[in-house]
C-alpha positions as CSV (number, residue, x, y, z in Angstrom):
1,M,-8.4,11.4,2.6
2,L,-8.4,8.5,0.1
3,G,-11.2,7.0,2.2
4,R,-13.6,9.7,0.9
5,L,-12.3,9.3,-2.6
6,Y,-13.1,5.6,-2.7
7,Q,-16.6,6.3,-1.6
8,S,-17.0,8.4,-4.7
9,L,-16.5,5.4,-7.0
10,R,-19.5,4.7,-9.1
11,P,-21.8,1.9,-7.7
12,G,-22.0,0.5,-11.2
13,F,-18.7,-1.4,-10.8
14,R,-19.3,-5.1,-10.8
15,N,-17.1,-7.5,-8.9
16,G,-14.8,-9.3,-11.3
17,S,-15.5,-6.9,-14.2
18,E,-13.2,-4.2,-15.6
19,W,-13.5,-0.7,-14.2
20,S,-15.3,1.8,-16.4
21,R,-12.9,4.3,-17.9
22,F,-14.9,7.2,-16.6
23,A,-14.9,6.0,-13.0
24,A,-11.2,5.1,-13.0
25,A,-10.3,8.4,-14.4
26,E,-12.4,10.2,-11.8
27,W,-10.7,8.3,-9.0
28,L,-7.2,9.1,-10.3
29,E,-8.0,12.8,-10.7
30,S,-9.3,12.9,-7.1
31,A,-6.4,11.0,-5.7
32,S,-4.0,13.5,-7.2
33,R,-5.3,16.1,-4.9
34,V,-4.6,14.2,-1.7
35,T,-2.2,15.9,0.7
36,C,-0.5,14.8,3.9
37,P,0.4,16.9,6.9
38,P,4.0,18.3,7.1
39,P,6.5,15.9,8.8
40,P,8.4,16.9,11.9
41,A,11.9,18.3,11.7
42,P,14.5,15.9,10.2
43,T,16.8,13.9,12.4
44,E,20.0,12.1,11.7
45,R,19.7,8.7,10.0
46,P,20.2,5.8,12.5
47,Q,22.7,3.0,12.2
48,P,21.5,-0.5,11.1
49,D,22.0,-1.9,14.5
50,E,19.8,0.7,16.2
51,P,16.3,-0.3,17.3
52,K,13.3,0.0,15.0
53,A,11.7,2.6,17.3
54,T,14.7,4.9,16.5
55,W,14.3,4.3,12.8
56,R,10.6,5.1,13.0
57,I,11.3,8.5,14.4
58,W,13.8,9.2,11.6
59,A,11.5,7.9,8.9
60,R,8.6,10.1,10.0
61,S,10.8,13.1,9.7
62,V,11.7,12.5,6.0
63,P,9.3,14.2,3.6
64,G,8.4,12.8,0.2
65,R,5.7,11.1,-1.8
66,A,5.8,8.2,-4.3
67,T,4.0,8.3,-7.6
68,L,3.2,5.3,-9.7
69,P,4.0,5.5,-13.5
70,R,1.0,4.6,-15.6
71,G,0.9,0.9,-16.5
72,A,3.5,-0.3,-14.0
73,I,1.0,-2.3,-12.0
74,D,-0.8,-3.5,-15.1
75,E,2.4,-5.3,-16.1
76,L,2.9,-6.9,-12.7
77,A,-0.8,-7.9,-12.2
78,G,-1.5,-9.4,-15.6
79,P,-4.9,-9.4,-17.3
80,S,-7.0,-10.7,-14.3
81,G,-5.1,-10.5,-11.1
82,W,-6.3,-8.4,-8.1
83,V,-4.2,-5.4,-7.0
84,V,-4.4,-4.8,-3.2
85,T,-3.8,-1.4,-1.8
86,W,-4.8,0.4,1.5
87,R,-6.4,3.6,2.8
88,P,-3.8,5.7,4.6
89,L,-3.8,7.1,8.1
90,S,-3.8,10.8,8.4
91,D,0.0,11.0,8.7
92,E,0.7,8.3,6.2
93,P,1.6,9.2,2.6
94,A,0.0,7.1,-0.2
95,P,0.8,6.8,-3.9
96,H,0.0,10.2,-5.4
97,P,-2.0,9.1,-7.4
98,V,-1.9,5.3,-7.7
99,E,-2.4,4.9,-11.4
100,I,-3.4,1.3,-11.6
101,G,-4.5,1.3,-15.2
102,L,-7.9,-0.1,-16.2
103,E,-7.3,-3.8,-16.4
104,P,-6.3,-5.0,-12.9
105,R,-9.0,-5.4,-10.2
106,L,-8.5,-3.1,-7.3
107,A,-9.0,-4.3,-3.7
108,L,-8.6,-2.8,-0.2
109,T,-7.5,-4.2,3.1
110,R,-9.7,-4.2,6.1
111,T,-8.5,-4.1,9.7
112,P,-11.0,-6.0,11.8
113,D,-11.6,-5.6,15.6
114,S,-9.7,-8.9,16.0
115,G,-7.7,-11.2,13.7
116,G,-5.7,-10.4,10.6
117,L,-6.3,-8.2,7.6
118,T,-8.9,-9.2,5.1
119,V,-9.2,-8.1,1.4
120,H,-12.3,-6.7,-0.3
121,P,-13.2,-5.1,-3.7
122,A,-12.6,-1.4,-3.7
123,D,-16.2,-0.6,-4.5
124,S,-17.4,-2.3,-1.3
125,P,-19.5,-0.4,1.3
126,T,-17.3,1.4,3.8
127,E,-17.2,2.0,7.5
128,Q,-14.9,4.2,9.7
129,H,-12.1,2.4,11.6
130,P,-11.6,3.6,15.2
131,Y,-8.3,5.2,14.0
132,G,-10.3,7.4,11.7
133,F,-9.7,6.0,8.2
134,E,-12.4,4.5,5.9
135,Q,-12.3,0.8,5.1
136,P,-14.5,-1.9,3.6
137,A,-17.4,-2.6,5.9
138,G,-17.8,-5.9,7.7
139,G,-19.6,-8.5,5.7
140,S,-18.3,-7.1,2.3
141,P,-17.4,-9.7,-0.3
142,V,-13.9,-11.2,0.3
143,V,-11.2,-11.4,-2.4
144,P,-9.6,-14.9,-2.1
145,L,-5.9,-14.7,-1.4
146,D,-5.2,-17.1,-4.3
147,D,-6.6,-14.4,-6.7
148,I,-4.2,-11.7,-5.6
149,A,-1.4,-10.8,-8.0
150,V,0.0,-7.6,-6.5
151,V,0.0,-6.1,-3.0
152,L,1.0,-2.4,-2.5
153,V,2.5,-2.4,0.9
154,P,2.8,0.8,3.0
155,G,6.0,1.3,4.9
156,L,7.8,4.1,6.8
157,A,11.0,3.0,5.1
158,F,12.5,0.1,3.1
159,D,16.0,-1.1,2.4
160,H,17.4,-2.3,-0.9
161,A,16.8,-5.9,0.0
162,G,13.1,-5.1,0.4
163,I,13.0,-5.2,4.2
164,R,10.1,-3.1,5.5
165,L,9.9,-0.7,8.4
166,G,6.3,-0.8,9.5
167,R,4.4,0.8,12.4
168,G,5.0,-2.2,14.7
169,A,1.5,-3.6,14.9
170,G,2.3,-6.6,12.6
171,Y,-0.9,-6.6,10.5
172,F,0.9,-6.6,7.2
173,D,3.6,-9.0,8.3
174,R,1.0,-11.6,9.1
175,F,-1.0,-10.9,6.0
176,L,2.0,-11.2,3.7
177,A,3.1,-14.5,5.3
178,D,-0.2,-16.0,4.1
179,L,0.3,-15.1,0.4
180,A,1.6,-17.3,-2.4
181,D,5.3,-16.9,-3.3
182,T,4.2,-15.7,-6.8
183,V,2.5,-12.5,-5.5
184,H,4.4,-9.3,-6.2
185,L,4.9,-7.4,-3.0
186,V,5.5,-3.7,-3.8
187,G,6.7,-1.5,-1.0
188,V,5.6,2.1,-1.3
189,C,7.6,5.1,0.1
190,A,9.6,8.1,-1.0
191,Q,13.1,7.4,-2.4
192,A,14.6,9.3,0.5
193,R,13.3,6.6,2.8
194,V,15.0,3.8,0.9
195,V,18.2,2.9,2.8
196,D,21.1,0.4,2.5
197,L,20.2,-1.7,5.5
198,L,17.4,-1.8,8.1
199,P,17.1,-3.9,11.2
200,R,15.7,-7.3,10.3
201,E,13.7,-9.8,12.3
202,P,12.8,-13.4,11.5
203,H,9.2,-12.6,10.7
204,D,10.1,-9.8,8.1
205,I,8.8,-10.6,4.6
206,P,11.0,-8.9,1.9
207,M,9.3,-7.0,-0.9
208,T,9.8,-8.1,-4.4
209,H,9.7,-4.5,-5.7
210,L,9.9,-0.9,-4.4
211,L,7.7,2.0,-5.6
212,T,9.2,5.4,-5.2
213,E,9.1,8.6,-7.3
214,K,11.7,6.9,-9.5
215,G,9.3,4.2,-10.5
216,V,8.8,0.5,-9.7
217,N,12.0,-1.5,-9.5
218,P,12.8,-5.0,-8.2
219,T,14.6,-5.4,-4.9
220,K,17.7,-7.4,-4.2
221,S,15.5,-10.2,-2.9
222,V,14.3,-11.0,-6.4
């Protein structure tokens, strides 16, 4: 689990400072060994007018893993922007590995008992969420939303316009709605889960980019 990998990060990281090359390389090497359980048997791809629940069944059946080309997030984040990522659930693939480079600051989302997602430095103390994944502990320093440059967004599937198929809880939908229009929203999934058209609702926030095993590319919303 990536949760345990993050715990191995050296405590010498300082908020607002660059990651040490040793620690970043150690995290990337560990992340490359992360595996996910096998998906269920594939089902036929739904039609765009079918409900999201049907699409979720299909998406969970499609195997694959996205990898991030070195330097791709550096270019989007710039020299000082924070890059926000997440710790996956047991059945949720994550970038393999997320090679963020050494310049951007890395932050993690936290799912509180109530309210919306918050963002904290990746070297914050951790706690276990009731769903089993590790996350920044309550009371950890908060990364201001105005300092965020890139958000890596998990999704079961995405379409070419950047519309995301999530799990249905709405945490990321509410979080993304609070971000500045200048933030790069990078949807992460396997290329096999990128489709022409997904069901769309008024609250859906389109991604600016998609990250698949083919790299990072802008969506039609840009």
